GUMIDO-778997 format. One record per residue (C-alpha): residue in one letter; x, y, z. Coordinates in steps of 0.2 Angstrom, whole numbers, padded with zeros to 4 digits, always signed. Layout:
% GUMIDO-778997
AXYZ/...
***
This chain:
% GUMIDO-778997
M+0355+0381+0412/R+0347+0383+0429/R+0357+0390+0443/S+0355+0388+0462/I+0348+0403+0471/C+0357+0409+0487/Y+0351+0423+0498/C+0351+0429+0516/E+0338+0435+0528/P+0341+0448+0534/N+0352+0454+0520/L+0359+0468+0530/A+0369+0467+0546/F+0375+0481+0558/A+0392+0479+0566/G+0391+0468+0582/Q+0372+0465+0579/V+0365+0449+0588/S+0352+0441+0578/N+0346+0425+0569/W+0354+0424+0552/K+0345+0413+0539/F+0354+0407+0523/F+0342+0401+0510/Y+0348+0388+0497/T+0336+0383+0482/T+0345+0369+0473/A+0345+0369+0454/V+0347+0350+0453/T+0341+0336+0464/L+0352+0331+0479/P+0351+0313+0484/K+0350+0307+0502/G+0367+0307+0510/T+0373+0323+0501/I+0385+0333+0512/L+0383+0352+0513/K+0398+0361+0521/F+0395+0379+0527/N+0410+0390+0529/L+0408+0407+0538/V+0425+0412+0532/S+0430+0418+0550/Q+0446+0416+0559/G+0437+0417+0576/R+0445+0433+0582/I+0435+0445+0593/S+0431+0456+0579/D+0426+0442+0567/W+0409+0434+0564/Q+0405+0424+0579/I+0407+0405+0578/P+0391+0396+0582/E+0391+0381+0594/V+0385+0363+0589/S+0382+0357+0607/S+0364+0351+0610/Q+0366+0358+0628/E+0368+0376+0621/K+0351+0385+0618/K+0360+0401+0610/N+0372+0404+0596/Q+0368+0388+0588/I+0369+0382+0570/W+0357+0370+0561/L+0350+0366+0544/Q+0331+0365+0541/T+0324+0354+0527/P+0308+0359+0516/E+0298+0347+0528/G+0303+0358+0543/K+0315+0344+0550/S+0331+0350+0559/I+0348+0343+0555/S+0362+0346+0567/A+0379+0352+0562/K+0396+0344+0563/K+0411+0356+0566/T+0425+0351+0555/D+0437+0366+0557/V+0437+0384+0565/S+0423+0390+0554/S+0416+0376+0544/F+0401+0365+0548/E+0394+0350+0539/F+0376+0344+0537/C+0371+0327+0530/L+0354+0326+0521/S+0343+0313+0528/S+0331+0314+0513/E+0332+0319+0495/L+0332+0338+0491/K+0322+0340+0475/T+0325+0353+0461/G+0318+0369+0466/E+0316+0365+0485/T+0324+0376+0498/A+0335+0371+0513/I+0339+0384+0526/I+0354+0386+0536/I+0351+0395+0553/M+0363+0403+0565/G+0356+0410+0581/A+0343+0404+0593/S+0324+0401+0593/E+0313+0415+0587/E+0308+0420+0605/R+0327+0421+0610/S+0334+0430+0595/K+0343+0442+0607/E+0354+0427+0612/G+0357+0423+0594/N+0373+0424+0584/R+0384+0440+0583/A+0389+0448+0567/Q+0407+0454+0564/T+0412+0471+0572/F+0419+0479+0556/L+0411+0486+0540/Q+0411+0475+0524/R+0402+0476+0508/K+0396+0460+0501/R+0402+0449+0516/A+0403+0431+0509/F+0398+0415+0516/H+0402+0399+0507/L+0392+0383+0504/Y+0401+0368+0497/I+0390+0353+0491/D+0396+0335+0489/P+0382+0324+0482/R+0392+0308+0484/G+0396+0312+0502/K+0415+0308+0500/G+0422+0325+0503/D+0424+0329+0484/W+0420+0348+0485/K+0418+0359+0470/E+0417+0378+0468/P+0406+0385+0482/E+0389+0393+0481/I+0391+0410+0489/F+0379+0420+0500/T+0383+0439+0503/L+0376+0452+0514/D+0382+0470+0518/V+0389+0475+0536/K+0386+0493+0540/G+0390+0504+0555/S+0378+0502+0570/S+0371+0516+0580/L+0381+0532+0583/E+0391+0531+0599/N+0406+0542+0597/I+0412+0557+0587/R+0431+0557+0583/I+0439+0573+0578/I+0455+0572+0567/A+0466+0588+0568/P+0484+0592+0567/S+0494+0591+0583/L+0505+0607+0580/V+0499+0622+0570/S+0505+0640+0567/K+0496+0655+0572/N+0484+0661+0558/K+0489+0646+0547/R+0474+0637+0540/F+0471+0619+0542/D+0458+0605+0539/V+0449+0595+0551/I+0440+0578+0548/I+0425+0573+0559/R+0421+0555+0560/F+0404+0549+0566/E+0407+0531+0574/D+0398+0517+0582/C+0405+0508+0597/Y+0417+0498+0587/G+0425+0513+0578/N+0416+0511+0561/L+0409+0525+0551/T+0390+0527+0553/H+0375+0538+0550/Q+0363+0528+0561/A+0358+0543+0572/P+0341+0549+0577/E+0333+0560+0564/G+0336+0578+0566/T+0352+0576+0576/L+0363+0591+0575/I+0381+0593+0581/E+0388+0610+0587/L+0406+0614+0584/S+0416+0627+0595/Y+0433+0630+0602/K+0442+0643+0612/N+0443+0661+0605/L+0430+0656+0592/R+0422+0672+0585/E+0405+0675+0591/N+0397+0678+0574/L+0403+0660+0569/N+0390+0647+0573/W+0394+0629+0566/K+0380+0616+0566/L+0383+0600+0558/F+0372+0585+0553/V+0376+0567+0552/P+0380+0563+0534/E+0376+0547+0524/T+0395+0545+0522/G+0398+0545+0541/F+0412+0559+0540/I+0413+0578+0536/N+0429+0587+0531/I+0429+0605+0538/P+0442+0616+0528/N+0451+0632+0532/L+0450+0632+0551/Y+0463+0643+0560/F+0468+0649+0577/G+0471+0668+0580/E+0480+0666+0597/A+0494+0655+0603/G+0490+0641+0615/I+0483+0624+0618/Y+0466+0621+0609/R+0453+0607+0609/I+0439+0607+0596/E+0423+0603+0605/L+0408+0595+0597/R+0391+0595+0606/N+0377+0583+0602/L+0362+0594+0604/T+0350+0579+0605/T+0359+0569+0618/K+0369+0583+0626/E+0385+0573+0625/I+0402+0583+0622/F+0416+0576+0612/Y+0434+0584+0611/S+0448+0582+0599/P+0466+0578+0605/P+0476+0593+0610/V+0481+0605+0596/K+0496+0617+0600/C+0496+0633+0591/S+0513+0641+0591/T+0521+0657+0585/D+0540+0652+0587/S+0551+0643+0575/A+0545+0626+0581/A+0529+0631+0572/D+0537+0627+0555/K+0537+0609+0560/S+0522+0597+0563/I+0519+0581+0573/F+0516+0566+0562/W+0508+0550+0570/G+0511+0532+0565/Q+0520+0515+0568/L+0537+0509+0562/H+0533+0492+0570/G+0516+0483+0571/E+0501+0478+0562/S+0482+0479+0562/E+0472+0468+0573/R+0459+0467+0559/F+0470+0464+0544/D+0486+0454+0542/A+0500+0465+0535/G+0507+0451+0525/E+0493+0442+0517/N+0482+0458+0515/I+0494+0472+0514/E+0484+0483+0503/T+0468+0481+0514/C+0479+0484+0529/L+0487+0500+0522/R+0470+0507+0517/Y+0463+0504+0534/L+0478+0512+0544/R+0477+0527+0532/D+0459+0530+0531/E+0452+0522+0547/K+0466+0524+0560/N+0472+0541+0552/F+0490+0536+0552/H+0502+0549+0544/F+0516+0535+0541/F+0518+0516+0543/A+0532+0504+0540/T+0530+0485+0536/S+0538+0474+0549/C+0536+0456+0543/F+0550+0444+0549/E+0564+0440+0537/S+0563+0421+0537/T+0555+0412+0522/E+0543+0403+0533/E+0535+0420+0538/T+0538+0430+0522/S+0540+0421+0505/N+0549+0430+0491/D+0532+0432+0482/T+0524+0440+0498/W+0539+0452+0499/K+0537+0457+0481/I+0518+0461+0484/I+0523+0471+0500/S+0536+0481+0491/S+0524+0485+0477/Q+0510+0491+0488/I+0522+0501+0499/A+0528+0510+0484/E+0510+0513+0477/F+0503+0519+0494/N+0517+0531+0497/E+0510+0549+0494/D+0518+0565+0500/L+0507+0576+0512/R+0495+0561+0514/F+0502+0545+0519/S+0521+0540+0520/T+0525+0522+0519/F+0542+0513+0523/L+0548+0496+0517/G+0554+0487+0533/F+0556+0469+0540/Q+0562+0461+0557/W+0578+0453+0559/V+0582+0442+0574/G+0599+0438+0580/K+0607+0430+0595/P+0600+0435+0612/L+0610+0447+0622/E+0622+0450+0607/E+0609+0457+0593/G+0591+0453+0599/I+0577+0459+0588/H+0579+0473+0576/Q+0567+0482+0564/L+0576+0487+0548/I+0568+0501+0538/Y+0574+0506+0521/S+0573+0524+0515/K+0569+0519+0497/D+0557+0508+0488/N+0560+0490+0480/K+0574+0484+0491/P+0578+0466+0495/I+0573+0457+0511/L+0589+0452+0520/R+0588+0434+0525/K+0599+0429+0540/K+0603+0412+0532/D+0612+0421+0518/A+0631+0422+0524/K+0632+0441+0519/N+0617+0445+0530/S+0621+0433+0545/S+0625+0447+0557/L+0621+0465+0560/K+0639+0470+0557/K+0639+0463+0540/I+0622+0472+0536/Y+0629+0488+0542/R+0645+0487+0532/A+0635+0484+0516/H+0624+0499+0518/S+0625+0517+0523/P+0615+0526+0537/K+0606+0536+0523/E+0599+0519+0516/I+0594+0510+0531/L+0588+0513+0549/S+0590+0499+0563/I+0578+0499+0578/T+0580+0488+0593/S+0564+0481+0598/F+0558+0472+0614/S+0575+0473+0621/M+0571+0468+0639/A+0562+0452+0634/K+0571+0437+0642/G+0577+0426+0629/M+0576+0439+0616/E+0585+0453+0625/T+0598+0465+0618/S+0613+0471+0629/F+0618+0485+0617/K+0636+0481+0619/E+0637+0481+0600/F+0627+0497+0598/D+0631+0506+0582/P+0627+0525+0584/D+0626+0527+0565/F+0612+0515+0561/E+0603+0513+0578/R+0597+0531+0579/V+0581+0526+0588/V+0575+0512+0600/E+0558+0505+0603/I+0555+0509+0621/Y+0537+0502+0621/N+0526+0490+0611/C+0509+0481+0616/W+0519+0468+0625/G+0527+0480+0637/S+0540+0493+0640/S+0559+0491+0640/E+0563+0507+0649/C+0568+0499+0665/L+0564+0485+0678/E+0547+0485+0686/K+0555+0489+0703/E+0563+0504+0696/G+0547+0512+0691/N+0542+0503+0674/L+0523+0507+0673/R+0520+0494+0659/P+0533+0480+0662/I+0535+0464+0652/T+0527+0451+0662/A+0516+0435+0661/K+0505+0425+0672/A+0513+0409+0666/K+0530+0405+0659/E+0529+0415+0644/I+0541+0430+0643/V+0547+0441+0657/E+0558+0456+0659/S+0577+0455+0659/E+0588+0468+0666/N+0601+0465+0652/G+0591+0474+0640/S+0586+0490+0650/I+0586+0505+0640/R+0591+0516+0655/Q+0606+0505+0658/A+0611+0507+0639/L+0609+0526+0641/N+0620+0526+0656/R+0633+0518+0646/N+0632+0532+0633/C+0622+0524+0620/R+0613+0538+0611/F+0596+0535+0603/G+0578+0543+0602/F+0562+0534+0607/V+0549+0526+0596/A+0534+0515+0601/G+0528+0499+0592/G+0510+0492+0590/L+0503+0475+0591/D+0513+0460+0584/D+0508+0442+0584/R+0520+0435+0571/G+0537+0427+0572/V+0544+0427+0590/Y+0528+0435+0596/N+0518+0421+0590/G+0507+0413+0603/L+0508+0428+0615/Y+0491+0435+0609/E+0482+0419+0614/G+0493+0415+0629/S+0494+0423+0647/Q+0507+0436+0642/A+0502+0454+0648/Q+0495+0464+0634/Y+0494+0483+0634/S+0487+0496+0621/A+0496+0497+0604/G+0509+0512+0605/L+0511+0526+0593/T+0527+0535+0587/A+0526+0554+0585/I+0539+0562+0572/I+0542+0580+0573/A+0547+0585+0555/P+0545+0600+0543/E+0534+0591+0531/Q+0525+0574+0528/T+0537+0566+0515/R+0546+0550+0517/E+0563+0559+0516/S+0558+0572+0529/L+0552+0559+0541/F+0567+0548+0539/Q+0579+0562+0542/A+0569+0567+0557/L+0571+0550+0564/Y+0590+0551+0561/Q+0590+0567+0571/R+0580+0558+0585/S+0567+0571+0583/C+0553+0560+0589/Y+0544+0553+0604/A+0534+0538+0610/T+0517+0535+0617/T+0506+0521+0623/G+0493+0525+0610/A+0486+0542+0615/R+0490+0557+0604/I+0499+0567+0618/V+0507+0583+0613/L+0524+0587+0621/G+0540+0597+0619/F+0556+0596+0629/F+0571+0608+0628/I+0587+0611+0637/A+0595+0629+0633/G+0583+0630+0618/A+0589+0614+0610/C+0575+0601+0606/M+0574+0583+0611/G+0587+0572+0602/S+0600+0586+0603/E+0618+0584+0609/L+0625+0599+0618/N+0642+0602+0626/T+0650+0614+0638/K+0663+0619+0625/I+0651+0628+0614/K+0639+0633+0629/P+0650+0635+0645/G+0636+0640+0655/L+0629+0622+0655/I+0643+0618+0668/F+0633+0628+0681/N+0615+0628+0675/R+0604+0618+0663/H+0589+0628+0659/I+0575+0614+0656/T+0559+0620+0648/G+0544+0611+0640/F+0525+0609+0638/V+0513+0595+0639/A+0495+0593+0632/T+0486+0577+0636/T+0470+0569+0631/E+0465+0566+0650/N+0471+0574+0666/I+0490+0573+0669/K+0494+0561+0684/E+0513+0564+0684/I+0527+0573+0674/V+0544+0566+0678/I+0561+0573+0671/V+0573+0558+0672/R+0592+0563+0674/N+0605+0549+0671/G+0592+0536+0674/I+0585+0543+0690/P+0569+0554+0692/F+0576+0572+0694/K+0560+0582+0695/E+0542+0576+0698/I+0527+0587+0694/K+0509+0582+0698/P+0498+0596+0690/N+0481+0587+0689/Q+0476+0596+0673/T+0477+0593+0654/E+0490+0605+0649/Y+0506+0611+0658/E+0521+0622+0654/F+0537+0621+0665/A+0554+0629+0667/I+0566+0621+0678/D+0585+0625+0682/D+0597+0611+0686/T+0610+0620+0695/E+0620+0606+0702/S+0638+0606+0696/I+0640+0595+0680/T+0657+0588+0687/K+0647+0581+0702/I+0633+0573+0692/S+0641+0568+0675/L+0643+0550+0671/Q+0659+0542+0664/S+0658+0536+0646/P+0665+0518+0644/D+0675+0524+0629/E+0686+0540+0625/R+0671+0552+0624/P+0670+0565+0638/P+0659+0563+0654/F+0640+0567+0650/I+0623+0569+0657/Y+0606+0565+0649/Y+0588+0570+0652/Y+0572+0564+0646/L+0553+0567+0650/R+0540+0554+0655/V+0522+0559+0656/T+0508+0549+0663/Q+0489+0552+0662/E+0476+0548+0675/N+0470+0534+0663/G+0487+0526+0662/Q+0492+0532+0645/I+0511+0536+0645/A+0523+0547+0633/W+0542+0547+0633/S+0552+0561+0625/S+0568+0557+0616/P+0583+0561+0627/I+0594+0577+0627/W+0613+0575+0631/V+0626+0587+0638/D+0644+0583+0636/H+0657+0590+0649/T+0670+0593+0636/E+0678+0607+0647/L+0687+0593+0656/L+0696+0587+0640/I+0701+0605+0637/H+0710+0606+0654/K+0718+0590+0652/A+0726+0593+0635/P+0737+0609+0640/S+0744+0599+0655/K+0751+0586+0644/K+0760+0599+0633/L+0766+0608+0648/K+0774+0592+0655/K+0782+0589+0639/K+0791+0606+0638/E+0797+0604+0656/D+0805+0587+0651/T+0813+0595+0636/S+0821+0609+0646/
***
């Protein structure tokens, strides 16, 4: 039995390449006049997808048409986002070839059609054929071509953010094109020289660009404490590339590491619901996340039971200690002001999705009563978004250990007029900021939580923001400070608020009061000296020059530092009497103060440390004896 022949010219594309693409179809049977051929690019029209061609006769670039064996051109009719139909004006005999062309004329090939910007092996294009012309489509004929990385543009160094002195670690070097794809398209003979501070003179590292596009360098170590940046110099182009900062430490904090990832968000490239396996592989291998939590919405319209089963299965399969930690999570949306948006994350595998329409899951209080804090973590998201805000009046300190201070749609730290550098705003009438969900105001009411950051989300309540006029920022990252990269260790660190948030840059920071790290709760009963002085220390190592370091006390900037360098250590004493500056708790807890750190780079990237609290319990100690003394006087 004869089969039709399908092939492409060229049969290899480089990411983002603009060219003329020809798809040759040699039929195995005669196709009569009036036959309809439907060509589908299998593209969603996103920026990273294969460019959708135009059908307007006025356009002279990025067009699509069909060429018959006689050389006649047949224009296309667009039927949906990426499908185009052609109607044969004459018979196509067995063995004859029709050519579908995307691009421009040969002399204007540079104004042709742009390939997708990500790698893919055997990228498919579908051709459906209906000889009767009545829309009766059978199985498609398939064209395939490979998409590879384009020319070398960037060298990315993946190294741990926190290491111990003389402790060995591995570094991965990725050779990338302008879209972040692995590539080996570099001039022949290109050599890369590796160096870093305090490197022994007898060591001379020179690397070549491998076929795989990456190199693993094992057993590096730093012999002195300090901030390091691994340097790579392209000896051909003289370009220099640096790693994010690496802090080498000798103290007890060196027993911990910083792990990067997202607890809320998804990939711009792959849908985390429909393509969860591909998405997890991309985040682990391409984005180099240490951890990731799924965040589909709980409604059946967004996440069916079958989809949840697939997600649960893949999360369990991808979880691998010391390589990639995965968490099963989903988003639950309650009433504005009362509950708002919450990301619920399980500590174990194969747990059910809690649907709000079920009576037992109709409120957060019911969900909390049915679980323990060891089982589930609840993260308030997008708390300052008007119409979705959270007032924190029903705040539960056992389950809501961290809050999302930032995602790509803006920061909920405070109002724009109060110094919010990435406010929730829109040019039209989408979503604007609401004071009711301010995180600073919640902290002032003695709600205690650490800070995490979310990434991109265009599902559920965020649907339409991506294409609308809503202000969109970079996807955020969460840094978790933990002893080891396991699900249990990371979950425990989040419970202890041992984490911080960034707008995407891998900024290394530490924040301490009287030696206690971020997320800690101190009191003047155990440390009476805190009444008179809070000794604040910390360090910051950034990817670009530091524009500003702000220590926020009780919701107001307490100290501002402008070092104009990429690394900085500080030690500050707050000697104001705690009785004068402490905030009154709305409940029976003692007066308190809190501090947190906000770092801003020259390029606009931001990091927020989790807060540290100091309780003025000494006041309660003085009040208690006075009541007993009065009782004795009355008895006498």
